[in-house]
C-alpha positions in Angstrom: 0.0 0.0 0.0 1.4 3.4 -1.1 0.1 6.7 0.1 1.1 10.3 -0.4 1.3 12.3 2.9 2.5 15.7 4.0 4.9 16.1 6.8 7.7 18.3 8.2 11.4 17.8 8.4 13.3 18.5 11.7 13.7 22.2 10.8 10.0 22.6 10.1 10.2 22.5 6.4 6.9 21.2 4.9 7.3 18.2 2.6 5.1 15.8 0.6 6.4 12.2 0.5 5.2 8.8 -0.6 5.1 6.0 2.0 5.0 2.4 1.0 4.2 -0.1 3.8 6.9 -2.7 4.1 5.7 -4.6 7.1 3.9 -4.5 10.4 6.0 -3.9 13.5 3.4 -4.3 16.2 2.6 -1.8 18.9 5.0 0.5 20.7 5.5 0.5 24.5 3.4 3.6 24.6 0.5 1.9 22.8 1.0 3.4 19.3 0.8 1.1 16.3 4.0 0.9 14.3 5.1 -0.4 10.9 8.1 -0.3 8.6 7.7 1.9 5.5 9.8 3.0 2.6 10.0 6.7 1.8 9.8 7.6 -1.9 10.9 4.1 -2.7 14.1 4.8 -0.8 15.2 4.2 2.8 13.1 2.3 5.2 11.9 4.0 8.3 9.8 3.1 11.3 6.4 4.8 11.4 4.4 5.4 14.6 1.0 6.9 14.2 -2.2 7.8 16.0 -5.3 6.0 14.5 -8.6 7.7 14.4 -10.8 7.5 17.6 -13.8 5.3 17.7 -16.0 8.3 17.0 -14.2 8.8 13.7 -12.5 12.0 14.9 -8.7 12.6 15.4 -7.1 10.3 18.0 -5.2 11.3 21.2 -2.2 13.3 20.1 -0.3 13.6 23.4 1.7 10.4 23.4 2.9 11.1 19.8 3.6 14.7 20.7 5.7 13.7 23.6 7.7 11.3 21.4 8.3 13.9 18.7 9.3 16.6 21.2 11.9 14.3 22.9 13.4 13.2 19.6 13.4 16.8 18.3 15.5 17.8 21.3 17.9 15.0 20.6 18.1 16.1 17.0 19.0 19.7 18.0 21.3 18.7 20.9 23.6 16.2 19.2 25.7 16.7 16.1 24.4 14.9 13.0 27.7 13.3 12.2 28.1 11.9 15.7 24.6 11.2 16.7 24.5 8.8 19.7 23.3 5.2 18.8 21.7 4.9 22.2 18.8 7.2 21.2 16.2 6.9 18.4 16.7 9.4 15.5 13.9 11.6 14.1 13.4 12.0 10.4 9.9 13.4 9.6 6.6 14.1 11.5 3.1 15.4 11.0 0.8 16.4 13.9 -1.9 18.4 12.0 -3.7 15.7 10.1 -6.4 13.3 11.2 -3.9 10.5 11.7 -0.6 12.2 12.8 2.6 10.2 12.7 6.4 10.2 13.2 9.0 8.6 11.1 12.2 7.5 12.8 15.3 5.5 11.9 14.6 1.8 12.4 15.5 0.6 15.8 18.7 -1.2 16.2 19.1 -4.7 17.5 16.6 -6.8 19.3 14.3 -6.3 22.4 16.4 -7.0 25.5 13.6 -8.9 27.2 13.8 -11.8 24.8 17.6 -12.0 24.9 18.3 -12.2 28.6 19.0 -16.0 28.8 21.6 -15.6 26.1 23.5 -12.6 27.5 26.8 -13.5 29.2 28.5 -11.5 32.0 30.4 -9.2 29.7 27.3 -8.5 27.7 25.3 -7.8 30.8 27.9 -5.3 31.9 27.8 -3.5 28.5 24.0 -3.6 28.9 24.2 -1.8 32.2 26.6 0.8 30.7 24.3 1.3 27.7 21.2 1.8 29.7 22.8 4.4 31.9 24.5 6.1 29.0 21.2 6.4 27.2 19.6 8.0 30.2 22.6 10.3 30.6 22.4 11.4 27.0 18.6 12.0 27.3 19.1 14.1 30.4 21.9 16.1 28.8 19.3 17.0 26.1 16.9 17.9 28.9 14.6 14.9 28.5 13.2 12.4 31.1 12.0 9.2 29.5 9.1 8.5 31.9 9.0 4.7 31.9 12.3 2.8 31.4 11.3 -0.8 31.1 12.9 -3.9 29.5 10.4 -3.4 26.7 11.9 0.0 25.9 15.5 -1.4 25.7 17.1 -2.9 22.6 20.4 -4.7 22.4 22.7 -4.5 19.4 25.0 -7.5 19.7 27.2 -6.3 16.8 28.2 -3.1 18.5 27.3 -4.3 22.0 25.3 -1.1 22.6 21.8 -0.4 24.0 19.1 1.8 22.4 16.4 3.3 24.6 13.2 3.7 22.6 9.5 4.6 23.1 9.5 8.2 24.4 5.7 8.5 24.4 5.7 9.3 28.2 8.7 11.7 28.0 8.8 15.2 29.4 11.3 18.0 29.5 13.3 17.9 32.7 11.9 20.4 35.2 8.5 20.6 33.3 5.3 19.6 35.1 4.2 16.1 34.1 0.7 15.5 33.0 -0.3 13.9 36.2 -2.7 14.9 39.0 0.1 15.9 41.3 1.8 17.9 38.6 5.3 16.7 39.7 8.1 18.1 37.6 10.0 15.6 35.5 13.2 14.4 37.0 15.8 12.1 35.4 16.1 10.5 38.8 12.6 9.0 38.4 14.1 7.3 35.4 17.0 6.1 37.5 14.5 4.1 39.7 12.9 2.5 36.7 16.3 1.8 35.1 17.5 0.2 38.3 14.5 -2.2 38.3 15.2 -3.0 34.6 18.8 -3.8 35.4 17.8 -5.9 38.5 15.5 -7.9 36.3 18.3 -8.8 34.0 19.7 -10.9 36.8 16.9 -11.5 39.4 13.2 -12.1 39.0 11.1 -9.2 40.3 7.6 -8.0 39.7 5.9 -4.6 40.3 7.6 -1.2 40.7 8.5 -1.6 44.3 12.2 -1.5 45.4 13.9 -4.9 45.3 15.9 -6.2 48.2 19.5 -5.5 47.2 20.9 -7.7 49.9 20.1 -10.8 48.0 22.8 -9.9 45.5 26.3 -9.7 47.0 28.0 -8.8 43.7 28.7 -5.6 41.7 25.0 -5.0 40.8 24.0 -4.2 44.4 26.9 -1.9 44.7 26.0 -0.1 41.4 22.3 0.3 42.5 23.1 1.6 46.0 20.8 4.6 46.6 18.9 4.1 43.4 15.7 3.2 45.2 16.0 5.9 47.9 13.3 8.6 48.5 12.8 11.4 47.8 14.1 11.3 44.2 16.4 14.2 44.9 18.7 12.0 47.0 19.1 9.4 44.3 22.2 9.3 42.1 22.0 10.6 38.5 22.9 8.5 35.5 26.2 10.3 35.3 26.9 9.3 39.0 26.2 5.7 38.2 28.4 5.8 35.1 31.2 7.2 37.3 30.7 4.2 39.6 31.4 2.0 36.6 34.4 4.2 35.7 32.8 5.0 32.4 33.2 8.4 30.7 30.4 11.0 31.0 31.6 13.7 28.7 29.1 14.2 25.8 29.6 16.5 22.8 26.4 18.5 22.8 25.0 21.6 21.1 23.1 23.9 23.4 20.2 25.2 21.3 19.9 28.5 23.2 23.5 29.4 22.4 22.6 30.5 18.8 20.0 33.0 20.3 22.4 34.6 22.8 23.5 37.5 20.4 19.8 38.2 19.8 19.0 38.3 23.5 21.9 40.7 24.0 20.7 42.9 21.2 17.2 43.0 22.7 18.6 44.0 26.1 20.8 46.7 24.6 17.9 48.2 22.6 15.6 48.0 25.6 18.2 49.8 27.7 18.5 52.6 25.2 14.7 53.0 25.1 14.6 53.3 28.9 17.4 55.9 28.9 15.6 58.0 26.3 12.3 57.7 28.2 14.0 58.9 31.4 15.6 61.8 29.6 12.4 62.9 28.1 10.6 62.6 31.4 13.2 64.8 33.0 12.9 67.5 30.4 9.1 67.9 30.5 5.9 66.3 31.6 4.3 63.8 29.2 2.1 65.5 26.6 -0.7 63.1 27.3 -1.5 60.2 29.6 -2.0 56.7 28.3 -3.8 55.6 31.5 -7.3 56.9 30.5 -9.2 54.3 32.5 -10.7 56.6 35.1 -13.7 58.8 34.3 -13.3 62.5 34.4 -14.8 64.2 37.5 -18.0 66.1 37.1 -16.2 69.4 37.5 -13.7 68.4 34.8 -16.5 67.4 32.5 -18.5 70.6 33.1 -15.5 72.8 32.3 -14.8 71.4 28.8 -16.2 68.1 27.5 -13.4 66.2 25.8 -14.0 65.7 22.1 -14.8 62.3 20.8 -13.7 60.5 17.7 -15.7 58.3 15.4 -14.0 55.0 14.6 -15.6 54.9 11.1 -15.1 58.4 9.6 -12.3 59.3 12.1 -13.7 62.8 12.6 -13.5 64.2 16.1 -16.3 66.4 17.5 -17.5 67.7 20.8 -20.2 66.2 22.9 -23.2 66.1 23.1 -23.9 64.8 19.6 -26.2 67.1 17.6 -28.5 64.2 16.7 -29.6 62.6 20.0 -32.4 60.5 18.4 -32.2 56.7 18.6 -32.1 54.6 15.5 -32.6 50.8 15.3 -31.2 48.3 12.9 -33.8 46.4 10.9 -33.2 44.2 7.8 -29.8 45.6 7.2 -31.0 49.2 7.3 -31.1 51.9 10.0 -34.6 53.1 10.9 -35.4 56.0 13.2 -36.8 54.8 16.5 -40.2 56.5 16.7 -41.1 55.2 20.2 -42.7 58.0 22.1 -42.1 56.6 25.6 -40.3 59.1 27.9 -39.7 56.5 30.6 -35.9 56.9 31.2 -35.5 53.2 32.0 -37.2 52.1 28.8 -35.2 54.6 26.8 -32.0 53.3 28.4 -33.0 49.7 27.5 -33.7 50.6 23.9 -30.3 52.4 23.7 -28.4 49.2 24.5 -29.4 47.8 21.1 -29.9 51.2 19.4 -27.7 53.6 17.4 -27.0 57.3 17.0 -26.1 58.9 13.7 -22.6 60.2 13.5 -22.5 64.0 12.7 -19.9 63.1 10.0 -18.6 66.7 9.9 -16.1 66.1 7.1 -18.7 64.4 5.0 -15.9 62.4 3.3 -17.6 59.0 3.9 -21.2 57.8 3.6 -23.6 58.4 6.5 -23.1 56.0 9.3 -24.2 55.1 12.8 -22.5 54.2 16.1 -23.9 52.2 19.0 -26.0 54.6 21.0 -23.9 54.1 24.2 -20.5 54.2 22.4 -19.5 57.6 23.9 -21.2 57.0 27.3 -18.1 55.2 28.8 -14.4 55.9 29.1 -12.3 56.7 26.0 -12.5 53.8 23.5 -9.4 51.8 23.0 -9.0 51.2 19.3 -6.7 48.2 18.5 -5.3 48.0 15.0 -4.3 44.5 13.7 -1.4 45.1 11.3 0.1 42.5 9.0 0.8 41.5 5.4 -1.7 39.3 3.5 -2.0 35.7 5.0 -0.1 36.7 8.1 -2.9 35.3 10.3 -4.7 38.4 11.5 -8.2 37.1 11.0 -7.6 33.9 12.9 -5.8 35.7 15.6 -8.6 38.2 16.1 -11.2 35.4 16.1 -9.2 33.5 18.7 -8.9 36.6 20.9 -12.6 37.5 20.7 -13.6 33.9 21.4 -11.3 33.8 24.5 -12.7 37.1 25.8 -16.4 36.7 25.1 -17.1 33.0 25.2 -14.4 31.8 27.7 -14.1 34.7 30.1 -10.4 35.0 29.4 -10.1 38.5 31.0 -12.0 37.6 34.1 -8.9 36.5 36.1 -7.6 40.0 35.4 -10.6 41.8 36.9 -12.4 42.6 33.6 -15.7 41.4 32.2 -16.7 41.8 28.5 -20.0 42.2 26.7 -20.9 43.1 23.2 -21.4 46.9 22.7 -22.6 46.8 19.1 -25.1 43.9 19.3 -25.8 43.6 15.6 -22.1 43.8 14.7 -21.3 41.2 17.3 -24.1 38.9 16.0 -22.8 39.2 12.5 -19.2 38.5 13.7 -20.4 35.5 15.6 -22.2 34.0 12.7 -19.6 34.8 10.0 -16.4 34.2 12.0 -16.7 32.7 15.5 -19.2 29.9 14.8 -17.3 28.6 11.7 -14.0 28.8 13.6 -15.6 26.8 16.4 -16.5 24.1 13.9 -12.9 24.0 12.8 -13.4 25.9 9.5 -10.5 27.7 8.0 -11.5 31.4 7.8 -11.3 33.3 4.5 -8.9 36.3 4.4 -10.3 39.7 5.1 -11.9 41.2 2.0 -10.2 44.3 0.5 -11.8 47.7 0.9 -13.3 47.2 4.4 -13.0 50.3 6.6 -15.4 49.5 9.5 -14.4 48.0 12.8 -14.5 44.2 12.9 -15.8 44.0 16.5 -16.7 46.4 19.3 -16.8 45.1 22.8 -17.3 46.8 26.2 -14.8 46.0 28.9 -15.8 46.7 32.5 -13.6 46.7 35.6 -13.0 48.4 38.9 -12.2 51.6 37.2 -15.3 51.8 35.0 -16.1 50.7 31.5 -14.4 51.3 28.2 -15.2 50.3 24.6 -12.6 48.0 22.9 -12.6 48.3 19.1 -10.8 45.9 16.8 -9.8 46.8 13.2 -8.9 43.9 10.9 -8.1 45.4 7.5 -6.9 43.4 4.5 -3.1 43.2 4.3 -3.4 44.3 0.6 -5.0 47.6 1.8 -2.4 48.1 4.5 0.5 47.9 2.1 -1.2 49.9 -0.6 0.7 53.1 -1.4 -2.0 55.0 -3.4 -5.3 55.0 -1.6 -4.7 56.2 2.0 -8.4 56.0 2.8 -8.1 52.2 3.2 -5.8 52.6 6.2 -7.0 55.8 7.7 -8.4 53.9 10.7 -4.8 54.3 12.0 -5.7 57.9 12.9 -7.8 56.8 15.7 -5.6 53.9 16.9 -4.9 53.6 20.6 -2.9 50.4 20.4 -1.2 48.3 17.7 -0.8 44.6 17.3 1.7 43.7 14.5 1.1 40.2 13.2 4.0 38.3 11.6 3.3 34.8 10.3 6.1 32.3 10.8 7.1 30.0 8.0 9.8 27.3 7.8 11.7 29.4 5.2 12.3 32.7 7.0 11.1 35.9 5.4 14.2 38.1 5.0 12.6 40.7 2.8 10.9 43.8 4.0 7.4 43.9 5.4 5.5 46.6 3.4 2.4 46.3 5.6 4.5 47.2 8.7 6.5 49.8 6.8 3.4 51.7 5.4 1.5 51.5 8.7 4.5 52.9 10.7 4.8 55.7 8.2 1.1 56.5 8.4 1.0 56.4 12.2 3.1 59.5 12.2 -0.2 61.4 11.8 -1.1 60.3 15.4 0.3 62.7 18.1 3.0 61.0 20.2 2.4 57.7 18.3 5.6 56.3 19.8 3.8 56.0 23.1 1.1 53.8 21.8 1.0 50.3 23.4 2.3 47.8 20.9 2.8 44.1 20.5 4.6 42.0 17.9 3.0 38.6 17.5 4.9 35.7 15.8 1.8 33.8 14.8 1.5 30.4 13.1 4.1 29.3 15.7 2.6 25.8 15.6 4.3 25.2 12.3 7.7 25.4 14.1 6.3 24.2 17.5 9.3 21.8 18.2 12.0 24.4 17.6 13.7 26.1 20.6 12.6 28.4 22.1 9.1 28.1 20.6 8.6 24.6 22.1 8.9 26.1 25.6 6.6 29.0 25.2 3.7 27.2 23.4 3.6 24.8 26.3 3.5 27.5 28.9 0.0 28.2 30.4 -1.1 30.8 32.8 -2.8 29.6 36.0 -6.5 29.9 36.6 -5.9 32.9 38.9 -3.7 34.7 36.5 -1.6 37.7 37.4 0.6 39.5 34.9 4.3 38.7 35.5 6.3 41.5 33.8 9.5 39.4 34.2 7.9 36.5 32.3 6.7 38.9 29.5 10.2 40.3 29.4 11.6 36.8 29.0 9.2 35.8 26.2 9.9 39.1 24.4 13.6 38.5 24.5 13.1 35.0 23.2 10.9 36.1 20.2 13.3 39.0 19.4 16.3 36.7 19.5 14.5 34.0 17.4 13.5 36.4 14.7 16.9 38.1 14.6 18.7 34.8 14.3 16.5 33.9 11.3 17.2 37.3 9.7 13.6 38.4 9.9 14.6 42.0 10.8 11.5 43.6 9.2 9.3 41.9 11.7 11.2 43.6 14.5 11.1 47.1 13.2 8.1 48.2 15.5 10.1 47.3 18.6 12.6 50.1 17.9 9.7 52.6 17.2 7.4 52.2 20.2 8.4 53.1 23.8 6.4 50.1 25.1 6.3 46.9 23.1 6.0 43.2 23.9 6.7 40.2 21.7 4.8 36.9 21.7 4.8 33.4 20.2 1.2 32.5 19.3 -0.7 29.8 17.4 -4.0 31.4 16.4 -5.5 28.0 15.2 -3.4 25.4 17.0 -2.6 23.5 13.8 -2.4 23.9 10.1 -5.0 23.1 7.5 -3.9 20.9 4.6 -3.5 22.8 1.3 -6.8 23.2 -0.4 -8.8 22.1 2.6 -11.3 24.4 4.3 -11.0 23.0 7.8 -8.5 22.3 10.5 -8.5 18.5 10.9 -7.8 18.7 14.6 -10.2 21.6 15.2 -9.7 25.3 16.1 -7.5 25.2 19.2 -5.6 28.5 19.7 -2.5 28.5 21.9 -1.5 31.7 23.9 -3.7 33.8 21.5 -4.9 36.1 24.3 -1.4 37.0 25.7 -0.8 39.9 23.3 -4.2 41.5 24.1 -3.5 41.1 27.9 -0.2 42.8 27.4 -1.8 45.6 25.4 -4.5 46.1 28.1 -1.8 46.3 30.8 0.2 48.9 28.9 -3.1 50.9 28.4 -3.8 50.9 32.1 -6.9 48.7 31.9 -5.2 45.9 33.8 -3.2 46.6 36.9 0.3 45.4 36.3 3.9 46.4 36.8 6.3 47.5 34.2 5.1 45.9 31.0 6.7 46.4 27.6 9.5 48.7 28.8 
């Protein structure tokens, strides 16, 4: 049987290959079916895959994901020309399709369990060394196996070496395991299991309890001294046990983070200069305006001179109260004047929640339009602009953000609640965007020529309420040079989210959407002080590359608080990653804005197959709300420390 599949190489490069089944290899120790396949009629590889669930939907991805993550770390840690034979070797993988899989080099040798009666003393000694060396190598790469059993060990009699396989339960050392107690992964847990496996090569033993070492008066009991002690922190490491056997522990290893060190240093230097400039400006004069407009003006302040308001559609500003105070309602796609004669204030307030008021449109340079009747009854609106080239992922990112905020209460832990302010607009956005996304549909790109907000919400918190307005404009319009009307929403912008889509082949050319938007933002007074975020979206395509693998796995707790230090760490990681890949155009906004954070995000959680209109594994964003949380903190709507500076 031959099939054509898509997959990714170790560096994330997408490929299409032909697999021909050569033979069945049974089931792995982690329960995944395995078989031998040839790739493009060439080399044979071992395939593990996740079959569909009984319901017909995608199967459980976690065991395969853990295996790929561990093997990926090995691939980055050890030189290709001297890859250790004690560890399995990754070739290709796919985690986005209905039946995801991994392709590895065929395992060496035979399962240890069936060879024990044939192993002599010298071979048993080399077996002990091989098991401990495999654990030591894995720990050097930052991986704990999770269940070292005889079934996970293979013996190559030709080279007299051991191979440790089946990493479906693996975890990064120091990372919480997916267990109820959330204990962090420790290689010394593997030492216990490895000790049991080595004991069973000589003595019968069942269960996972500690054996009685006193029944063996030979070298094995000496080697395993302390291996079954508790707590795990007092047990010897694999390196300690190799030293007992007088075996070397030096390992040639490449530290993945080392390539990012220059980028981290560049980030810190640039951040330091920005802070020095901000301090110098503060010393010379008071800020020209505050970017903490959360509080309402006092009655005396409001009576003296009502602040002008700005329409997010025509971008005109005008004083309050509006000249047209009549209510309008939305019926059958048109606005109709509300002719209700009731003067009861509570009834009128109720109608206003779903009603509209006509914008005075003083410049008369756009068609007549309407705003939610209560739009200007709250604190100053925060208009958030989504900036990015075509296909950067703005539409999916905004959908993920709105879903997290509205449907999942994502801002509740930060003291904010959210409701729709423009009910008809929100109803349309839900039907056209949120509901298809929830069904796993791939969303179409933003049509060109749109100038209206995509969504208008109302955020409420201890300091009052404030409209939150999102603009998602087509990337073609953002990078257009001629017609400035298509991007004039930037005039009213109060915060900017720059969206940069990651691809396996880095984009080293300029980003015209960023360039043109930065140029046009100069029309905004003090635009450098706007809260800004740079989002490396589509990060799931490179999910196993360091440092992306770490950040996509990080989750905030249920009682979330903003940790400026953690935001600073992620920002430095993103900056260093993009700089190391030569994607300097994506970093341009960081030099422009006084306060700017950077984020790794997957707006959909996986990638749809070319030509398919759905995500096979559903719409499952990862860390999509983090950029908005940072923006709200920088805008003073969430109480936090020093964010983005």
